C-alpha positions as CSV (number, residue, x, y, z in Angstrom):
1,X,-29.9,15.5,-23.3
2,X,-30.4,19.2,-24.2
3,X,-34.0,20.3,-25.2
4,X,-35.3,23.1,-27.4
5,X,-38.4,25.2,-26.4
6,X,-39.7,26.7,-29.7
7,X,-43.0,28.7,-29.3
8,X,-42.6,30.9,-32.4
9,X,-45.7,32.5,-33.9
10,X,-47.8,31.5,-30.9
11,X,-50.3,33.6,-29.0
12,X,-49.4,33.5,-25.3
13,X,-51.3,35.2,-22.5
14,X,-49.8,36.5,-19.3
15,X,-50.7,33.4,-17.3
16,X,-49.0,31.0,-19.7
17,X,-45.9,33.3,-19.7
18,X,-45.8,33.2,-15.9
19,X,-46.0,29.4,-16.0
20,X,-43.2,29.3,-18.6
21,X,-41.1,31.6,-16.5
22,X,-41.4,29.4,-13.5
23,X,-40.6,26.3,-15.6
24,X,-37.5,27.9,-17.0
25,X,-36.4,28.9,-13.5
26,X,-36.6,25.3,-12.4
27,X,-35.6,23.5,-15.6
28,X,-32.1,22.0,-16.1
29,X,-32.7,20.6,-19.6
30,X,-33.7,23.4,-21.9
31,X,-30.8,24.9,-23.8
32,X,-32.6,26.9,-26.6
33,X,-35.7,29.1,-26.2
34,X,-37.5,30.9,-29.1
35,X,-40.5,33.4,-28.7
36,X,-40.3,34.8,-32.3
37,X,-43.2,36.9,-33.5
38,X,-45.4,36.1,-30.4
39,X,-46.3,39.8,-29.7
40,X,-46.0,39.1,-26.0
41,X,-47.3,41.6,-23.5
42,X,-45.1,43.5,-21.1
43,X,-46.1,41.4,-18.1
44,X,-45.6,38.2,-20.0
45,X,-42.1,39.3,-21.2
46,X,-41.2,40.3,-17.6
47,X,-42.3,36.9,-16.2
48,X,-40.3,35.0,-18.8
49,X,-37.2,37.2,-18.3
50,X,-37.6,36.8,-14.5
51,X,-37.5,33.0,-14.9
52,X,-34.4,33.2,-17.0
53,X,-32.6,35.2,-14.3
54,X,-32.3,32.0,-12.2
55,X,-31.8,29.6,-15.2
56,X,-28.4,28.0,-15.7
57,X,-28.8,25.9,-18.9
58,X,-30.3,28.1,-21.6
59,X,-27.6,29.3,-24.0
60,X,-29.7,30.7,-26.9
61,X,-32.7,33.2,-26.5
62,X,-34.7,34.6,-29.4
63,X,-37.3,37.4,-28.7
64,X,-37.7,38.6,-32.3
65,X,-40.8,40.6,-33.1
66,X,-42.3,41.2,-29.6
67,X,-42.3,45.1,-29.5
68,X,-40.0,45.2,-26.4
69,X,-39.7,48.7,-25.0
70,X,-39.6,50.8,-21.8
71,X,-40.3,48.5,-18.7
72,X,-39.7,45.3,-20.8
73,X,-36.2,46.7,-21.6
74,X,-35.5,47.1,-17.9
75,X,-36.5,43.5,-17.3
76,X,-34.2,42.5,-20.1
77,X,-31.4,44.5,-18.5
78,X,-32.1,42.7,-15.2
79,X,-31.9,39.4,-16.9
80,X,-28.5,40.2,-18.4
81,X,-27.2,41.2,-15.0
82,X,-28.2,37.9,-13.3
83,X,-27.9,35.3,-16.1
84,X,-24.5,33.8,-16.7
85,X,-25.2,31.2,-19.4
86,X,-26.9,32.9,-22.4
87,X,-24.4,33.1,-25.3
88,X,-26.7,34.1,-28.2
89,X,-29.4,36.8,-27.8
90,X,-31.7,37.8,-30.7
91,X,-33.8,41.1,-30.3
92,X,-34.6,41.7,-34.0
93,X,-37.8,43.7,-34.9
94,X,-38.4,45.3,-31.5
95,X,-38.7,48.9,-30.2
96,X,-35.8,49.2,-27.9
97,X,-34.8,52.6,-29.3
98,X,-38.1,54.3,-28.6
99,X,-37.1,54.9,-24.9
100,X,-33.4,55.9,-24.7
101,X,-33.5,55.8,-20.9
102,X,-34.5,52.2,-20.6
103,X,-32.1,51.3,-23.5
104,X,-29.3,53.0,-21.4
105,X,-30.1,50.6,-18.5
106,X,-30.0,47.7,-21.0
107,X,-26.6,48.9,-22.3
108,X,-25.2,49.2,-18.7
109,X,-26.2,45.6,-18.0
110,X,-24.7,44.6,-21.4
111,X,-21.4,46.2,-20.4
112,X,-21.2,44.2,-17.2
113,X,-22.2,40.9,-18.8
114,X,-19.3,38.5,-19.4
115,X,-20.9,35.5,-21.2
116,X,-22.9,36.9,-24.2
117,X,-21.1,36.4,-27.5
118,X,-23.7,37.2,-30.1
119,X,-26.2,40.1,-30.0
120,X,-28.8,40.8,-32.7
121,X,-30.3,44.4,-32.5
122,X,-31.6,44.7,-36.1
123,X,-34.6,47.0,-36.8
124,X,-34.9,48.4,-33.2
125,X,-35.2,52.1,-34.2
126,X,-31.9,52.9,-32.5
127,X,-30.9,56.6,-32.8
128,X,-27.8,58.6,-32.0
129,X,-28.4,58.5,-28.2
130,X,-28.9,54.7,-28.3
131,X,-25.7,54.4,-30.4
132,X,-23.7,56.3,-27.8
133,X,-25.1,54.2,-25.0
134,X,-24.3,51.0,-27.0
135,X,-20.8,52.3,-27.7
136,X,-20.2,52.9,-24.0
137,X,-21.4,49.4,-23.2
138,X,-19.2,47.8,-25.9
139,X,-16.2,49.7,-24.6
140,X,-16.7,47.9,-21.3
141,X,-17.8,44.6,-22.6
142,X,-15.1,41.9,-23.2
143,X,-17.1,38.9,-24.3
144,X,-19.2,39.8,-27.4
145,X,-17.7,38.6,-30.6
146,X,-20.5,39.5,-33.1
147,X,-22.9,42.5,-33.0
148,X,-25.6,43.0,-35.6
149,X,-27.2,46.6,-35.7
150,X,-28.5,46.7,-39.2
151,X,-31.5,48.8,-40.3
152,X,-31.3,51.4,-37.6
153,X,-30.8,55.1,-37.7
154,X,-27.5,55.6,-35.9
155,X,-26.1,58.0,-38.6
156,X,-22.5,59.4,-38.5
157,X,-22.4,60.3,-34.8
158,X,-23.4,56.8,-33.8
159,X,-20.8,55.3,-36.2
160,X,-18.1,57.4,-34.7
161,X,-19.1,56.5,-31.2
162,X,-18.9,52.8,-32.1
163,X,-15.5,53.5,-33.7
164,X,-14.3,55.2,-30.5
165,X,-15.5,52.2,-28.4
166,X,-13.5,49.8,-30.6
167,X,-10.3,51.5,-29.4
168,X,-11.1,50.0,-25.9
169,X,-12.8,46.8,-27.0
170,X,-10.4,44.2,-28.3
171,X,-12.7,41.2,-28.5
172,X,-15.4,42.3,-31.0
173,X,-14.5,40.7,-34.3
174,X,-17.7,41.2,-36.4
175,X,-20.0,44.4,-36.6
176,X,-22.7,44.7,-39.2
177,X,-23.8,48.4,-39.8
178,X,-25.8,48.1,-43.0
179,X,-28.8,50.5,-43.2
180,X,-27.6,53.1,-40.6
181,X,-26.6,56.0,-42.9
182,X,-23.0,55.8,-41.8
183,X,-20.4,57.1,-44.2
184,X,-18.1,54.7,-45.9
185,X,-15.0,56.2,-44.3
186,X,-16.3,55.4,-40.8
187,X,-17.4,51.9,-41.9
188,X,-13.9,51.3,-43.3
189,X,-12.2,52.5,-40.1
190,X,-14.5,50.3,-38.1
191,X,-13.7,47.3,-40.4
192,X,-10.0,48.0,-40.0
193,X,-10.3,48.2,-36.2
194,X,-12.3,44.9,-36.3
195,X,-9.6,43.2,-38.4
196,X,-7.0,44.5,-35.8
197,X,-9.2,43.1,-33.0
198,X,-9.5,39.7,-34.7
199,X,-5.7,39.6,-35.2
200,X,-5.1,40.6,-31.6
201,X,-7.6,37.9,-30.5
202,X,-5.8,35.3,-32.6
203,X,-2.5,36.4,-31.0
204,X,-4.0,36.3,-27.5
205,X,-5.3,32.8,-28.2
206,X,-1.9,31.7,-29.5
207,X,-0.2,33.3,-26.5
208,X,-2.6,31.6,-24.1
209,X,-2.2,28.2,-25.9
210,X,1.6,28.6,-25.9
211,X,1.7,29.5,-22.3
212,X,-0.6,26.6,-21.5
213,X,1.6,24.3,-23.6
214,X,4.8,25.6,-21.9
215,X,3.2,25.2,-18.5
216,X,2.2,21.6,-19.4
217,X,5.7,20.9,-20.7
218,X,7.2,22.3,-17.6
219,X,5.0,20.2,-15.4
220,X,5.6,17.1,-17.4
221,X,9.4,17.8,-17.4
222,X,9.3,18.4,-13.6
223,X,7.3,15.2,-13.1
224,X,9.6,13.2,-15.3
225,X,12.7,14.6,-13.6
226,X,11.2,13.9,-10.2
227,X,10.3,10.4,-11.3
228,X,13.8,9.8,-12.6
229,X,15.3,11.1,-9.3
230,X,13.0,8.9,-7.3
231,X,13.9,5.9,-9.5
232,X,17.6,6.7,-9.0
233,X,17.2,7.1,-5.3
234,X,15.2,3.8,-5.2
235,X,17.9,2.0,-7.2
236,X,20.6,3.4,-5.1
237,X,18.7,2.4,-1.9
238,X,18.2,-1.1,-3.4
239,X,21.9,-1.4,-4.3
240,X,22.9,-0.2,-0.8
241,X,20.5,-2.7,0.8
242,X,21.8,-5.5,-1.5
243,X,25.4,-4.6,-0.6
244,X,24.6,-4.5,3.1
245,X,22.8,-7.8,2.8
246,X,25.7,-9.4,1.0
247,X,28.2,-8.0,3.5
248,X,26.0,-9.2,6.4
249,X,25.6,-12.6,4.8
250,X,29.3,-12.9,4.1
251,X,30.1,-11.9,7.7
252,X,27.5,-14.3,9.0
253,X,28.9,-17.1,6.8
254,X,32.5,-16.3,8.0
255,X,31.3,-16.3,11.6
256,X,29.5,-19.7,11.0
257,X,32.7,-21.0,9.4
258,X,34.8,-19.8,12.2
259,X,32.4,-21.4,14.7
260,X,32.5,-24.6,12.7
261,X,36.3,-24.5,12.7
262,X,36.4,-23.9,16.4
263,X,34.0,-26.7,17.0
264,X,36.0,-29.0,14.7
265,X,39.2,-28.0,16.5
266,X,37.6,-28.8,19.8
267,X,36.4,-32.1,18.4
268,X,39.9,-32.9,17.2
269,X,41.3,-32.0,20.6
270,X,38.7,-34.3,22.3
271,X,39.5,-37.1,19.8
272,X,43.2,-36.7,20.4
273,X,42.6,-36.8,24.2
274,X,40.4,-39.9,23.8
275,X,43.1,-41.4,21.5
276,X,45.7,-40.8,24.1
277,X,43.5,-42.3,26.8
278,X,42.9,-45.3,24.6
279,X,46.6,-45.7,24.0
280,X,47.3,-45.4,27.7
281,X,44.7,-48.0,28.4
282,X,46.2,-50.3,25.7
283,X,49.6,-49.8,27.2
284,X,48.3,-50.7,30.6
285,X,46.7,-53.8,29.1
286,X,50.0,-54.7,27.4
287,X,51.9,-54.3,30.6
288,X,49.3,-56.5,32.4
289,X,49.7,-59.1,29.6
290,X,53.5,-59.0,30.0
291,X,53.1,-59.4,33.8
292,X,50.8,-62.4,33.2
293,X,53.4,-63.9,30.8
294,X,56.1,-63.5,33.5
295,X,53.9,-65.2,36.0
296,X,53.2,-68.1,33.5
297,X,57.0,-68.4,33.0
298,X,57.4,-68.5,36.7
299,X,54.8,-71.2,36.9
300,X,56.5,-73.2,34.2
301,X,59.8,-73.0,36.0
302,X,58.0,-74.1,39.2
303,X,56.5,-77.0,37.3
304,X,59.9,-77.9,35.9
305,X,61.4,-77.9,39.3
306,X,58.6,-80.0,40.5
307,X,59.1,-82.4,37.7
308,X,62.8,-82.7,38.6
309,X,61.8,-83.3,42.3
310,X,59.3,-85.8,41.1
311,X,62.0,-87.7,39.1
312,X,64.2,-87.7,42.2
313,X,61.4,-89.0,44.2
314,X,60.5,-91.8,41.7
315,X,63.4,-93.7,42.8
316,X,62.2,-93.5,46.3
317,X,58.7,-94.3,45.3
318,X,59.3,-97.6,43.4
319,X,58.6,-99.4,46.5
320,X,55.2,-97.9,46.8
321,X,54.2,-98.7,43.1
322,X,52.8,-102.0,44.0
323,X,50.6,-100.5,46.6
324,X,49.8,-97.7,44.2
325,X,48.8,-100.0,41.4
326,X,46.1,-101.4,43.6
327,X,44.8,-98.0,44.1
328,X,45.5,-96.9,40.5
329,X,41.9,-97.4,39.5
330,X,40.7,-95.2,42.2
331,X,43.4,-92.6,41.4
332,X,42.4,-92.9,37.7
333,X,38.9,-92.1,38.6
334,X,40.0,-89.2,40.7
335,X,42.2,-88.0,37.9
336,X,39.4,-88.3,35.4
337,X,37.4,-86.2,37.8
338,X,40.2,-83.7,38.0
339,X,40.5,-83.8,34.2
340,X,36.8,-83.0,34.0
341,X,37.3,-80.3,36.5
342,X,40.3,-79.0,34.4
343,X,38.1,-79.2,31.3
344,X,35.4,-77.2,33.1
345,X,38.1,-74.7,34.1
346,X,39.3,-74.5,30.5
347,X,35.7,-73.9,29.4
348,X,35.4,-71.3,32.1
349,X,38.6,-69.7,30.8
350,X,37.3,-69.8,27.2
351,X,34.0,-68.3,28.4
352,X,36.1,-65.6,30.2
353,X,38.0,-65.0,27.0
354,X,34.7,-64.7,25.1
355,X,33.6,-62.3,27.7
356,X,36.8,-60.4,27.2
357,X,36.2,-60.3,23.5
358,X,32.6,-59.1,24.1
359,X,34.0,-56.5,26.4
360,X,36.5,-55.5,23.7
361,X,33.5,-55.4,21.2
362,X,31.6,-53.3,23.7
363,X,34.6,-51.1,24.0
364,X,34.5,-50.7,20.2
365,X,30.8,-49.8,20.3
366,X,31.5,-47.3,23.1
367,X,34.2,-45.8,20.9
368,X,31.7,-45.5,18.0
369,X,29.1,-44.0,20.3
370,X,31.7,-41.6,21.5
371,X,32.5,-40.7,17.9
372,X,28.8,-40.2,17.2
373,X,28.5,-38.1,20.4
374,X,31.5,-35.9,19.5
375,X,29.1,-33.1,18.6
376,X,28.0,-33.0,22.2
377,X,29.6,-30.8,24.8
378,X,33.1,-31.4,26.1
379,X,31.9,-32.0,29.7
380,X,29.6,-34.9,28.6
381,X,32.4,-36.4,26.6
382,X,34.8,-36.2,29.5
383,X,32.2,-37.7,31.8
384,X,31.5,-40.5,29.3
385,X,35.2,-41.1,28.9
386,X,35.7,-41.2,32.7
387,X,32.8,-43.6,33.1
388,X,34.1,-45.8,30.2
389,X,37.6,-45.7,31.6
390,X,36.3,-46.6,35.0
391,X,34.3,-49.5,33.5
392,X,37.3,-50.6,31.5
393,X,39.5,-50.4,34.6
394,X,37.0,-52.3,36.6
395,X,36.6,-54.9,33.9
396,X,40.4,-55.3,33.7
397,X,40.6,-55.5,37.5
398,X,37.9,-58.1,37.6
399,X,39.8,-60.0,34.9
400,X,43.0,-59.7,36.8
401,X,41.3,-60.8,40.0
402,X,39.7,-63.7,38.3
403,X,43.0,-64.6,36.7
404,X,44.8,-64.4,40.0
405,X,42.1,-66.4,41.7
406,X,42.4,-69.0,38.9
407,X,46.2,-69.0,39.1
408,X,46.0,-69.4,42.9
409,X,43.5,-72.1,42.6
410,X,45.6,-73.8,39.9
411,X,48.6,-73.5,42.3
412,X,46.7,-75.0,45.1
413,X,45.5,-77.8,42.8
414,X,49.0,-78.2,41.5
415,X,50.3,-78.5,45.0
416,X,47.6,-81.0,45.8
417,X,48.6,-82.9,42.7
418,X,52.2,-82.7,43.6
419,X,51.3,-84.1,47.0
420,X,49.3,-86.8,45.4
421,X,52.1,-87.5,42.9
422,X,54.6,-87.6,45.7
423,X,52.3,-90.1,47.4
424,X,51.5,-91.9,44.1
425,X,54.6,-91.9,41.9
426,X,53.7,-95.3,40.5
427,X,51.3,-93.7,38.0
428,X,53.2,-90.4,37.5
429,X,54.4,-91.0,34.0
430,X,51.0,-91.3,32.6
431,X,49.9,-88.3,34.7
432,X,53.0,-86.3,33.4
433,X,52.2,-87.0,29.8
434,X,48.6,-85.8,30.4
435,X,49.7,-82.8,32.4
436,X,52.3,-82.0,29.7
437,X,49.5,-82.1,27.1
438,X,47.3,-80.0,29.2
439,X,50.1,-77.4,29.8
440,X,50.8,-77.4,26.1
441,X,47.1,-76.8,25.3
442,X,47.0,-74.0,27.9
443,X,50.1,-72.5,26.4
444,X,48.6,-72.7,23.0
445,X,45.4,-71.1,24.2
446,X,47.3,-68.3,26.0
447,X,49.5,-67.6,22.9
448,X,46.3,-67.6,20.7
449,X,44.6,-65.2,23.1
450,X,47.8,-63.1,23.2
451,X,48.0,-63.0,19.4
452,X,44.2,-62.2,19.0
453,X,44.5,-59.4,21.6
454,X,47.5,-58.0,19.8
455,X,45.7,-58.3,16.4
456,X,42.6,-56.5,18.0
457,X,44.9,-53.8,19.4
458,X,46.5,-53.3,16.0
459,X,43.2,-53.2,14.2
460,X,41.9,-50.7,16.8
461,X,45.0,-48.6,16.3
462,X,44.5,-48.8,12.5
463,X,40.8,-47.9,12.8
464,X,41.6,-45.0,15.0
465,X,44.3,-43.8,12.7
466,X,42.0,-44.2,9.7
467,X,39.2,-42.3,11.4
468,X,41.6,-39.6,12.5
469,X,43.0,-39.2,9.0
470,X,39.4,-39.2,7.6
471,X,38.4,-36.5,10.1
472,X,41.5,-34.5,9.3
473,X,40.8,-34.9,5.5
474,X,37.1,-33.9,6.0
475,X,38.1,-30.8,8.0
476,X,40.8,-29.9,5.4
477,X,38.1,-30.2,2.7
478,X,35.7,-28.1,4.7
479,X,38.5,-25.5,5.3
480,X,39.2,-25.5,1.6
481,X,35.5,-25.1,0.8
482,X,35.3,-22.3,3.3
483,X,38.3,-20.6,1.7
484,X,36.6,-20.9,-1.7
485,X,33.4,-19.5,-0.3
486,X,35.4,-16.6,1.2
487,X,37.1,-16.0,-2.1
488,X,33.7,-16.1,-3.8
489,X,32.3,-13.6,-1.3
490,X,35.4,-11.3,-1.9
491,X,34.8,-11.5,-5.7
492,X,31.1,-10.7,-5.1
493,X,32.1,-7.7,-3.0
494,X,34.5,-6.6,-5.7
495,X,31.7,-6.9,-8.3
496,X,29.4,-5.0,-6.1
497,X,32.0,-2.3,-5.5
498,X,32.4,-2.0,-9.2
499,X,28.6,-1.8,-9.7
500,X,28.5,0.9,-7.0
501,X,31.2,2.9,-8.7
502,X,29.2,2.6,-12.0
503,X,26.1,3.7,-10.2
504,X,27.9,6.7,-8.8
505,X,29.1,7.6,-12.3
506,X,25.6,7.3,-13.6
507,X,24.4,9.4,-10.7
508,X,27.0,12.0,-11.5
509,X,25.8,12.0,-15.1
510,X,22.2,12.3,-14.0
511,X,23.2,15.2,-11.7
512,X,24.7,17.0,-14.6
513,X,21.6,16.4,-16.7
514,X,19.5,17.6,-13.8
515,X,21.7,20.7,-13.6
516,X,21.1,21.4,-17.3
517,X,17.4,20.7,-16.8
518,X,17.4,23.2,-13.9
519,X,19.0,25.8,-16.1
520,X,16.3,25.2,-18.8
521,X,13.7,25.5,-16.0
522,X,15.2,28.8,-14.9
523,X,15.1,30.1,-18.4
524,X,11.5,28.9,-18.8
525,X,10.7,30.5,-15.4
526,X,12.1,33.8,-16.6
527,X,10.0,33.6,-19.7
528,X,7.0,32.7,-17.6
529,X,7.7,35.7,-15.3
530,X,7.7,37.9,-18.4
531,X,4.4,36.5,-19.4
532,X,3.1,36.8,-15.9
533,X,4.1,40.5,-15.9
534,X,2.1,41.0,-19.1
535,X,-0.8,39.1,-17.5
536,X,-0.6,41.2,-14.4
537,X,-0.8,44.4,-16.5
538,X,-3.9,42.9,-18.2
539,X,-5.2,42.1,-14.8
540,X,-4.7,45.6,-13.6
541,X,-6.6,46.9,-16.6
542,X,-9.4,44.4,-16.0
543,X,-9.5,45.4,-12.3
544,X,-9.9,49.0,-13.2
545,X,-12.8,48.1,-15.5
546,X,-14.2,45.9,-12.7
547,X,-14.0,48.7,-10.2
548,X,-15.9,50.9,-12.6
549,X,-18.5,48.2,-13.0
550,X,-18.6,47.8,-9.3
551,X,-19.4,51.6,-9.0
552,X,-22.2,51.2,-11.5
553,X,-23.5,48.2,-9.6
554,X,-23.4,50.1,-6.4
555,X,-25.4,52.9,-8.0
556,X,-27.9,50.3,-9.2
557,X,-28.0,48.9,-5.7
558,X,-28.8,52.3,-4.3
559,X,-31.6,52.6,-6.9
560,X,-32.9,49.2,-5.9
561,X,-32.8,50.2,-2.2
562,X,-34.9,53.3,-3.2
563,X,-37.3,51.1,-5.1
564,X,-37.5,48.7,-2.2
565,X,-38.4,51.7,0.1
566,X,-41.0,52.8,-2.4
567,X,-42.3,49.2,-2.5
568,X,-42.5,49.1,1.3
569,X,-44.4,52.4,1.4
570,X,-46.8,51.0,-1.3
571,X,-47.2,47.8,0.8
572,X,-48.0,49.9,3.9
573,X,-50.6,52.0,2.0
574,X,-52.0,48.8,0.5
575,X,-52.3,47.3,4.0
576,X,-54.0,50.5,5.2
577,X,-56.4,50.4,2.3
578,X,-57.2,46.8,3.0
579,X,-57.9,47.7,6.6
580,X,-60.2,50.5,5.5
581,X,-61.9,48.1,3.1
582,X,-62.5,45.7,5.9
583,X,-64.0,48.5,8.0
584,X,-66.2,49.6,5.1
585,X,-67.3,46.0,4.6
586,X,-68.3,45.8,8.3
587,X,-70.2,49.0,8.0
588,X,-72.0,47.8,4.8
589,X,-72.9,44.6,6.7
590,X,-74.4,46.7,9.5
591,X,-76.3,48.8,7.0
592,X,-77.6,45.8,5.3
593,X,-78.8,44.4,8.7
594,X,-80.5,47.7,9.5
595,X,-82.1,47.7,6.1
596,X,-83.3,44.1,6.7
597,X,-84.8,45.2,10.0
598,X,-86.5,48.2,8.3
599,X,-87.9,45.9,5.6
600,X,-89.2,43.5,8.2
601,X,-90.8,46.5,10.1
602,X,-92.2,47.8,6.9
603,X,-93.7,44.4,6.1
604,X,-95.1,44.2,9.6
605,X,-96.6,47.7,9.1
606,X,-98.0,46.7,5.7
607,X,-99.6,43.6,7.3
608,X,-101.1,45.7,10.1
609,X,-102.4,48.3,7.6
610,X,-103.8,45.5,5.4
611,X,-105.6,43.9,8.4
612,X,-106.9,47.3,9.5
613,X,-108.0,48.1,6.0
614,X,-109.8,44.8,5.7
615,X,-111.5,45.3,9.1
616,X,-112.4,48.8,8.2
617,X,-113.7,47.7,4.9
618,X,-115.8,45.0,6.5
619,X,-117.2,47.4,9.0
620,X,-118.0,49.9,6.3
621,X,-119.8,47.3,4.2
622,X,-122.0,46.0,7.1
623,X,-124.2,49.1,7.6
624,X,-124.6,49.6,3.9
625,X,-126.3,46.3,3.5
626,X,-128.6,46.6,6.5
627,X,-130.9,49.4,5.0
628,X,-131.6,47.3,1.9
């Protein structure tokens, strides 16, 4: 928060002013300082102004009524050269005009100052010379807006000098000249020039505000156009990425679909090969069944022949019937045993048929497992088929071997029976009926097995055909779905192509808009270049003034170097005087020691004289008393 230091109408000695100067040199809070009517001494004013040289916060300074003149004016000039924050300076009721030389240095510093805006020089006894110095300073100054020089004695020459300075100064807008004995004509001319200066200042402010506004608009326009271009590029990049992604996805999907079609075609080929193998195996089994039927027919013919031979032999065996009747019971028992054996054989055949059915069921299960394992590799399928075919062949071979063995065994038994019948024709009729019944049952079993085998083969064929048709339908449906997905992908590509064309059209429109904006920017740049040319001309003028100020500063620097050399000489003389003082002090000490010694000697002498006087007095008094 800004603070105010108001010490108006206070009596301040040099020491307090020095402390205040140091405080202001360090402080960063004080913004307004007032020493009005304090009647400060020159050293106090110098210390305060020296502190303000290094201050960076004070903006208002009032030194009214402090009789500033000569060396104090130089200190004030130094403060104006170094301080860059004071905006308002009040020097009313001082004596700056009593010493025109010091006031000229103040005016030089005032001309080089670039922050002061208000200066109050009322009642400072400013004459014609001071007015000319002030006019020169105002011709170089470009920051003061208000100057108050009332109640001085500038007269006509001073007024004309100020009027001449206003032809170079374009910033001063208010100048108060009451009480200076200046003619009304000069005052009117000064007022007219001030009005012109205020108008030019207003125009300059408007020009600067307009240029700033145009620059801001140009920057905003460039930023917006750049953002729009970036957004368009970003949208185009996103659309390109989306198109690339969709194309890649469609290609990937088509590749997947082609791979699936290939795999399904391979699966179909494998299934067709398996179906052909199964058909070939079924054909082989049918051929083997036909062979077995031919063998059964051959056996039936052999049995018929045997029966005929047995009929022929019955005539010859009537004689043996009596003997056979005695042995009939034994033969019946043996026949019962053979019937039991035949029943066991029939059970074995039924068990074998059941095994065959189980093998067919296992074969179905292997077919299902093969269908579930279709998704495997072709080599594994071929190996599994080879193993299954081998197993099936081995099972068929085993069945054939068993059947052949059974047929052979049955032939052997039949031959034995024929031999027994030939031997025992007496009981052949009963045996024939039983054998006919057994043969009929066997035929019925064989025909039932044949029909069941044919029905199983037909059902397997129907299942394979149904599965094949289902697989074909599923593949056709998948192909149809893949075709629909391909059509959808093509439609998406068409839509994306249309959107891309729309984006290109919008891009072309934006390019035309950018072209028009660039034309506007070129026009604005041309106007800015014109304004920059004007600014450069003003900069040249300011540089010329700055070079002049630099020359003056260099002169002041030379003067400061001279003053520094004088100060060094004074320091040297001061050091020599201090050395001489030390020598004199030493001599004084020696003299004091000598005087002390002399005093001690004198005291010793006085004591000796006193003792001598006493002894003399005593000796003189002794003889005088003796005569009495």
